[in-house]
C-alpha positions in Angstrom: -26.8 3.6 32.2 -26.2 2.7 28.6 -25.5 6.4 27.7 -23.0 6.6 30.6 -21.1 3.5 29.2 -21.0 5.1 25.7 -19.6 8.4 27.1 -17.0 6.6 29.2 -16.1 4.4 26.2 -15.6 7.5 24.0 -13.4 9.2 26.6 -11.6 6.2 28.0 -7.9 6.3 27.2 -6.5 4.5 30.2 -6.5 1.1 31.7 -8.7 0.0 34.6 -6.6 -1.9 37.2 -7.9 -4.5 39.5 -6.4 -6.0 42.6 -4.6 -9.1 41.7 -4.2 -12.3 43.6 -0.8 -13.8 44.4 0.3 -17.5 44.3 1.4 -19.0 41.1 1.6 -15.7 39.2 3.9 -14.1 41.8 6.2 -17.1 41.8 6.4 -17.1 38.1 7.0 -13.3 38.1 10.0 -13.8 40.5 11.4 -16.5 38.2 11.2 -14.2 35.2 12.8 -11.3 37.1 15.6 -13.6 38.2 16.2 -14.9 34.6 16.2 -11.2 33.3 18.9 -10.4 35.9 21.0 -13.4 34.9 20.8 -12.5 31.2 21.8 -8.9 32.1 24.8 -10.2 33.9 25.8 -12.5 31.0 25.4 -9.6 28.5 27.5 -7.3 30.7 30.3 -10.0 31.0 30.6 -10.1 27.3 28.1 -12.6 25.9 26.3 -10.2 23.7 24.7 -12.8 21.5 21.5 -11.8 19.6 19.7 -14.8 21.2 20.3 -13.5 24.7 19.1 -10.0 23.8 16.0 -11.4 22.2 15.3 -13.7 25.1 15.7 -10.8 27.5 13.3 -8.6 25.5 10.8 -11.4 25.3 11.0 -12.0 29.1 10.6 -8.2 29.8 7.5 -8.2 27.6 6.1 -11.2 29.4 6.8 -9.5 32.8 5.0 -6.3 31.7 1.9 -8.3 30.6 1.9 -10.0 34.0 1.8 -6.6 35.7 -1.1 -5.4 33.5 -4.6 -6.3 34.4 -7.3 -5.8 31.7 -6.5 -4.7 28.2 -2.8 -5.4 27.4 -3.3 -4.5 23.7 -6.1 -3.2 21.5 -6.2 -2.2 17.8 -8.3 -2.1 14.7 -7.0 -4.3 11.9 -7.9 -5.5 8.4 -7.3 -9.1 9.3 -6.1 -11.6 11.9 -3.5 -14.4 11.1 -2.1 -16.9 13.6 -3.8 -15.1 16.5 -2.1 -11.8 15.6 -3.4 -8.6 13.9 -1.9 -8.3 10.4 -1.7 -4.5 10.8 -2.9 -1.6 12.9 -5.2 1.0 11.4 -7.0 4.2 12.4 -8.7 4.7 9.0 -10.3 2.2 6.6 -12.3 2.4 3.3 -15.7 0.7 3.3 -14.5 -1.0 0.1 -12.2 -3.1 2.3 -15.4 -5.1 3.2 -14.6 -5.9 6.8 -12.8 -4.5 9.9 -11.6 -6.3 13.0 -11.3 -5.1 16.6 -8.4 -7.2 18.1 -7.5 -7.2 21.8 -5.3 -9.1 24.2 -6.7 -9.4 27.7 -4.2 -10.0 30.6 -4.8 -11.4 34.1 -8.6 -11.8 33.9 -8.8 -15.6 33.7 -12.3 -17.0 34.3 -14.0 -13.6 33.8 -16.0 -12.3 30.9 -15.3 -9.3 28.7 -17.5 -7.9 25.9 -16.2 -6.4 22.7 -18.5 -3.7 21.4 -18.8 -1.6 18.3 -20.6 1.8 18.3 -21.6 3.9 15.3 -23.7 7.1 15.5 -24.4 6.6 19.2 -25.8 3.0 18.7 -24.4 -0.3 19.6 -23.9 -2.2 16.3 -22.2 -5.3 17.6 -21.5 -7.0 20.9 -19.4 -10.2 21.5 -19.1 -11.6 25.0 -16.1 -13.9 25.6 -15.0 -15.9 28.6 -11.3 -15.4 29.3 -9.8 -18.9 29.5 -6.1 -18.1 30.2 -3.9 -15.5 31.9 -3.1 -13.9 28.5 -6.0 -14.2 26.1 -6.4 -12.9 22.5 -9.8 -12.3 21.0 -11.3 -10.3 18.1 -14.6 -9.2 16.7 -15.3 -8.2 13.1 -17.9 -6.3 11.2 -18.8 -6.2 7.6 -18.5 -2.8 6.0 -20.7 -1.1 3.4 -21.4 2.4 2.0 -23.9 3.2 4.9 -21.2 2.8 7.5 -19.0 5.8 6.6 -18.1 7.8 9.6 -16.5 7.5 13.0 -16.7 4.2 14.9 -15.8 3.4 18.4 -14.6 0.0 19.5 -14.2 -1.0 23.1 -13.8 -3.7 25.7 -16.2 -3.9 28.7 -15.6 -6.1 31.8 -18.2 -8.4 33.3 -19.7 -5.6 35.3 -20.1 -3.4 32.2 -17.2 -1.1 33.2 -15.2 0.3 30.2 -11.7 -1.2 30.1 -10.6 0.6 27.0 -12.0 2.3 23.9 -10.5 3.3 20.5 -11.7 5.1 17.4 -11.8 4.1 13.7 -12.7 6.3 10.8 -14.5 4.5 7.9 -14.1 6.4 4.6 -15.1 6.0 0.9 
């Protein structure tokens, strides 16, 4: 089974979607859609202020995250500041000393996910996290050294072990 997970992780480039429950989230979604419509109308009538445009963009982003179940965003980065990745990388030198796998999980509150790092077909690191909110950011880091040059795979597994998403990182000299 572990080999199957690794293969799926290497090939996974799409989201796994789950059936979502209604209630509060659906009500909130309708409120956001209504506010976006109102801002659209105000912008069309002539109020083209930067604030209104930014607010609309923010609300559209929020709405998209509400519709996503699983991994809303995943990236490798050289650091995390204020719960945000400071950059997004596909290649890193081992001299950088550490690399981070950063992800934002959407609509999986009260479930567990596992952040995993694979190198040369072996699991190097696993970090299991309980998702505490509708939108939850989490990261895992590894220390780099000369023996870690090559292709790495980082991924997110759900509480059943199913691959939600996987990405590759090249570690160089």
